[in-house]
ZAMARGU-4260 file (C-alpha; in steps of 0.2 Angstrom, whole numbers, plus 5000, padded with zeros to 4 digits):
<rodrens>
0) 5000/5000/5001 | 5005/5017/4996 | 5013/5025/5012 | 5003/5041/5011 | 4987/5032/5009
5) 4992/5021/5023 | 4995/5035/5034 | 4977/5041/5031 | 4972/5025/5036 | 4982/5026/5052
10) 4976/5043/5055 | 4958/5039/5054 | 4959/5022/5064 | 4969/5032/5077 | 4955/5045/5079
15) 4941/5032/5080 | 4950/5022/5093 | 4954/5037/5104 | 4935/5043/5102 | 4930/5026/5107
20) 4933/5032/5126 | 4950/5021/5128 | 4964/5028/5136 | 4977/5039/5125 | 4990/5027/5129
25) 4982/5011/5128 | 4974/5018/5111 | 4991/5021/5103 | 4998/5004/5108 | 4982/4994/5100
30) 4984/5006/5084 | 5003/5004/5083 | 5001/4984/5088 | 4988/4980/5075 | 4997/4990/5060
35) 5013/4982/5064 | 5006/4965/5065 | 4998/4967/5049 | 5012/4974/5040 | 5027/4967/5048
40) 5021/4951/5057 | 5020/4944/5073 | 5039/4946/5076 | 5035/4965/5078 | 5027/4962/5094
45) 5043/4957/5102 | 5051/4975/5098 | 5036/4984/5107 | 5042/4981/5126 | 5059/4986/5121
50) 5054/5002/5111 | 5042/5006/5126 | 5054/5005/5139 | 5069/5013/5129 | 5058/5028/5127
55) 5058/5030/5146 | 5076/5028/5146 | 5080/5046/5147 | 5086/5056/5163 | 5077/5073/5156
60) 5060/5063/5160 | 5063/5063/5179 | 5060/5082/5179 | 5042/5078/5175 | 5037/5069/5192
65) 5048/5081/5201 | 5038/5096/5193 | 5023/5089/5197 | 5026/5086/5215 | 5031/5103/5216
70) 5015/5110/5209 | 5005/5096/5219 | 5012/5102/5233 | 5007/5121/5231 | 4990/5116/5225
75) 4986/5108/5241 | 4990/5123/5251 | 4981/5138/5252 | 4995/5147/5241 | 4982/5151/5229
80) 4971/5159/5240 | 4985/5169/5247 | 4992/5175/5231 | 4974/5179/5224 | 4972/5190/5240
85) 4990/5198/5240 | 4987/5203/5222 | 4969/5210/5226 | 4975/5221/5241 | 4989/5228/5229
90) 4977/5232/5214 | 4962/5235/5223 | 4961/5254/5218 | 4967/5250/5200 | 4952/5251/5188
95) 4947/5234/5185 | 4959/5229/5197 | 4950/5213/5204 | 4951/5205/5186 | 4969/5210/5185
100) 4973/5203/5201 | 4965/5187/5196 | 4973/5186/5179 | 4990/5190/5188 | 4988/5177/5200
105) 4982/5163/5187 | 4999/5167/5179 | 5010/5165/5196 | 5001/5150/5201 | 5001/5142/5185
110) 5019/5146/5184 | 5021/5137/5201 | 5010/5123/5198 | 5010/5119/5181 | 4994/5114/5181
115) 4979/5120/5171 | 4965/5112/5181 | 4974/5116/5197 | 4975/5133/5194 | 4957/5136/5188
120) 4951/5127/5204 | 4962/5137/5216 | 4961/5155/5208 | 4943/5152/5203 | 4936/5146/5220
125) 4942/5164/5227 | 4940/5175/5212 | 4923/5170/5203 | 4912/5172/5219 | 4921/5189/5221
130) 4921/5196/5205 | 4901/5192/5205 | 4899/5200/5220 | 4908/5215/5214 | 4896/5216/5200
135) 4909/5209/5185 | 4897/5202/5171 | 4897/5182/5172 | 4906/5179/5156 | 4921/5190/5162
140) 4922/5182/5179 | 4922/5164/5172 | 4932/5166/5156 | 4945/5177/5164 | 4949/5162/5174
145) 4948/5149/5162 | 4959/5157/5151 | 4972/5162/5164 | 4971/5143/5169 | 4979/5138/5153
150) 4995/5150/5156 | 5002/5134/5166 | 5008/5124/5150 | 5017/5140/5143 | 5025/5149/5157
155) 5041/5140/5165 | 5045/5128/5172 | 5031/5119/5161 | 5029/5099/5160 | 5022/5102/5141
160) 5038/5111/5136 | 5048/5095/5144 | 5037/5084/5134 | 5041/5094/5118 | 5060/5094/5122
165) 5061/5075/5125 | 5050/5071/5111 | 5060/5083/5098 | 5077/5080/5106 | 5077/5102/5109
170) 5085/5110/5124 | 5073/5111/5138 | 5082/5125/5145 | 5080/5134/5129 | 5061/5130/5128
175) 5058/5136/5147 | 5065/5153/5141 | 5055/5155/5124 | 5039/5153/5135 | 5043/5169/5147
180) 5040/5184/5134 | 5026/5176/5125 | 5017/5170/5142 | 5020/5188/5147 | 5013/5195/5131
185) 4996/5183/5134 | 4995/5190/5151 | 4995/5207/5146 | 4983/5203/5132 | 4970/5194/5143
190) 4971/5210/5155 | 4969/5223/5142 | 4954/5215/5135 | 4947/5211/5153 | 4948/5229/5159
195) 4941/5235/5142 | 4927/5225/5141 | 4923/5228/5160 | 4925/5247/5157 | 4912/5246/5141
200) 4901/5238/5151 | 4900/5254/5163 | 4898/5243/5179 | 4903/5249/5196 | 4915/5233/5198
205) 4929/5245/5188 | 4933/5252/5205 | 4932/5242/5221 | 4926/5249/5237 | 4938/5242/5248
210) 4953/5250/5254 | 4968/5242/5261 | 4982/5250/5272 | 5000/5248/5268 | 5002/5237/5284
215) 4988/5226/5277 | 4997/5225/5260 | 5013/5220/5268 | 5008/5207/5281 | 5002/5193/5268
220) 5019/5193/5258 | 5027/5183/5269 | 5016/5169/5264 | 5018/5171/5246 | 5037/5176/5244
225) 5044/5159/5249 | 5035/5150/5233 | 5040/5164/5220 | 5058/5162/5227 | 5058/5144/5224
230) 5053/5147/5205 | 5065/5161/5203 | 5079/5149/5213 | 5074/5136/5202 | 5076/5145/5185
235) 5093/5153/5192 | 5101/5136/5195 | 5095/5130/5179 | 5101/5144/5168 | 5116/5148/5179
240) 5123/5132/5174 | 5123/5126/5192 | 5111/5110/5189 | 5102/5102/5175 | 5082/5104/5173
245) 5080/5087/5183 | 5092/5091/5197 | 5083/5108/5199 | 5065/5100/5198 | 5070/5088/5211
250) 5077/5101/5224 | 5063/5112/5219 | 5050/5099/5223 | 5058/5096/5240 | 5058/5114/5245
255) 5040/5117/5240 | 5035/5101/5250 | 5045/5109/5267 | 5037/5127/5263 | 5020/5119/5262
260) 5024/5110/5278 | 5031/5125/5288 | 5021/5138/5282 | 5004/5131/5280 | 5006/5117/5293
265) 5004/5103/5281 | 5012/5090/5294 | 4998/5075/5293 | 5005/5060/5284 | 4987/5059/5276
270) 4990/5075/5267 | 5007/5071/5262 | 5001/5055/5255 | 4988/5063/5246 | 5002/5075/5237
275) 5012/5060/5233 | 4999/5049/5227 | 4990/5062/5214 | 5008/5066/5209 | 5012/5048/5206
280) 4996/5045/5195 | 4999/5060/5184 | 5017/5055/5182 | 5014/5038/5177 | 4998/5044/5165
285) 5010/5055/5157 | 5025/5044/5156 | 5013/5031/5150 | 5008/5042/5136 | 5026/5045/5132
290) 5031/5027/5130 | 5015/5022/5119 | 5019/5038/5109 | 5037/5031/5106 | 5029/5015/5099
295) 5017/5024/5087 | 5031/5034/5082 | 5040/5018/5079 | 5027/5010/5069 | 5025/5026/5059
300) 5043/5027/5053 | 5044/5007/5052 | 5030/5009/5038 | 5039/5023/5030 | 5023/5034/5034
305) 5032/5050/5043 | 5046/5050/5029 | 5033/5050/5015 | 5022/5064/5023 | 5038/5074/5025
310) 5043/5071/5007 | 5026/5075/4999 | 5024/5091/5009 | 5042/5096/5005 | 5037/5093/4986
315) 5022/5105/4988 | 5025/5122/4979 | 5016/5133/4993 | 5022/5148/5002 | 5029/5143/5020
320) 5017/5155/5028 | 5003/5144/5020 | 5011/5128/5026 | 5012/5137/5043 | 4995/5140/5042
325) 4989/5123/5039 | 4999/5117/5052 | 4990/5127/5065 | 4974/5122/5059 | 4978/5106/5063
330) 4985/5108/5079 | 4969/5118/5083 | 4957/5104/5078 | 4969/5090/5086 | 4968/5102/5103
335) 4949/5101/5102 | 4949/5083/5106 | 4965/5076/5113 | 4975/5084/5127 | 4991/5093/5125
340) 5004/5079/5130 | 4995/5067/5117 | 4995/5079/5103 | 5014/5085/5106 | 5020/5066/5105
345) 5010/5062/5092 | 5013/5077/5080 | 5029/5085/5086 | 5041/5071/5077 | 5032/5072/5061
350) 5029/5090/5059 | 5047/5096/5067 | 5056/5091/5051 | 5043/5099/5041 | 5044/5115/5049
355) 5063/5116/5049 | 5064/5111/5031 | 5054/5128/5028 | 5064/5138/5038 | 5056/5140/5055
360) 5064/5141/5070 | 5060/5124/5082 | 5060/5134/5098 | 5049/5147/5091 | 5037/5133/5084
365) 5036/5125/5101 | 5029/5142/5109 | 5016/5142/5093 | 5011/5125/5096 | 5009/5127/5115
370) 4998/5142/5112 | 4987/5131/5100 | 4986/5119/5115 | 4980/5132/5126 | 4965/5137/5115
375) 4961/5118/5116 | 4959/5119/5134 | 4945/5132/5133 | 4938/5126/5118 | 4924/5112/5116
380) 4920/5096/5114 | 4934/5094/5127 | 4940/5111/5134 | 4945/5104/5151 | 4945/5121/5159
385) 4927/5125/5153 | 4920/5109/5164 | 4933/5114/5179 | 4925/5131/5180 | 4909/5125/5177
390) 4912/5113/5193 | 4917/5128/5203 | 4902/5140/5198 | 4889/5127/5193 | 4875/5142/5194
395) 4885/5149/5177 | 4878/5139/5161 | 4892/5132/5152 | 4886/5143/5136 | 4891/5157/5147
400) 4908/5151/5151 | 4912/5147/5133 | 4905/5164/5128 | 4917/5172/5141 | 4931/5163/5135
405) 4930/5166/5118 | 4937/5184/5117 | 4952/5176/5125 | 4954/5163/5111 | 4954/5179/5100
410) 4969/5185/5111 | 4979/5168/5109 | 4976/5170/5089 | 4982/5188/5090 | 4998/5182/5101
415) 5001/5169/5088 | 5000/5182/5073 | 5012/5193/5084 | 5024/5180/5086 | 5024/5175/5068
420) 5027/5195/5063 | 5040/5195/5077 | 5047/5180/5082 | 5062/5185/5092 | 5048/5188/5106
425) 5050/5169/5108 | 5069/5167/5103 | 5077/5183/5109 | 5077/5177/5129 | 5085/5159/5124
430) 5099/5167/5113 | 5104/5180/5126 | 5105/5169/5140 | 5111/5154/5133 | 5119/5159/5116
435) 5114/5159/5099 | 5108/5141/5093 | 5118/5133/5080
</rodrens>
């Protein structure tokens, strides 16, 4: 069978299997094993365990469970509530200050936890009721938190960036740095839209009636600063050449656990067990997907599907930006139905040779891909963050949450356009800190 036609068949079968409700990892293994048996015989089954475990034999993967423990220890405390309250106290007299506080808290908490659902839950529980009480429209209150939660997969340290780095053999340190300025750009766009739409509504919520003294503003800072210092310390150790990402992640995880125990009195063995249990579950899920995606990639390569697709696209006489537009449409559609980790592991190894052949920077493309995945987190039918917000505020209809999040999707699309016109926003900081890529 022609490899391109076979690739289409594999794609359709994969989509059908994943839509059946089967887990992503098991689905990839079933599809890979089935096609390898059909076209390569039963002997291919003897290779699958070796490929599965070989994909996990990478020291860089140790950073994933460590960063997850780091985020889980933060999410299990009142750090999110304290972070929200600290920003609210400092920005209370700024027009639209409450929505800015929520978005700022989402950005900082997502950087500390690296988890979109955890960010939505932690900040949303405090922020949504308060914004609604102050008179903010339900769409702004819910949509801003749903969008702010997506920042966790872009702002470092990001588990998604680690997965991309492992899948494409790209420097994780560069990827982390590449997400900093685009993350700040998205935060600025989110804040600008939220303030404008609040002001346009002519609502009294623009200015808060609450006034906090300087003493009240400073007294909450000691509860927040340790976590922020840990994040800064982890990034400094990584980029200062002191330690590898995996080593800094391990130290960061230990420090976050200690801070949670000392500041938030999380001494109970039961509470610590919950943190480690949930972290283990999430880590195993991600690592299982990575291993299964390795088998899936081997199947595509063994049947010459990857090579044929890359060769076919290379022969197309189209403008490289038309090609990038088609790639973005593909990523958007994939992100609507699959989690970011699965999309990256399945698509990145195929797309990267095409992108680099077209003259695009792989570090820049990682940021573009990640923003596409962020859009998927607040877009139906999956839209994980939408359902998290609906669980926090069940009296806000899902339709209202979706409508409130759509302008933020527009902000993300605008960010992709800006990054396409000015790619240096993503590549300047990595080149400055780590030197120009060869």
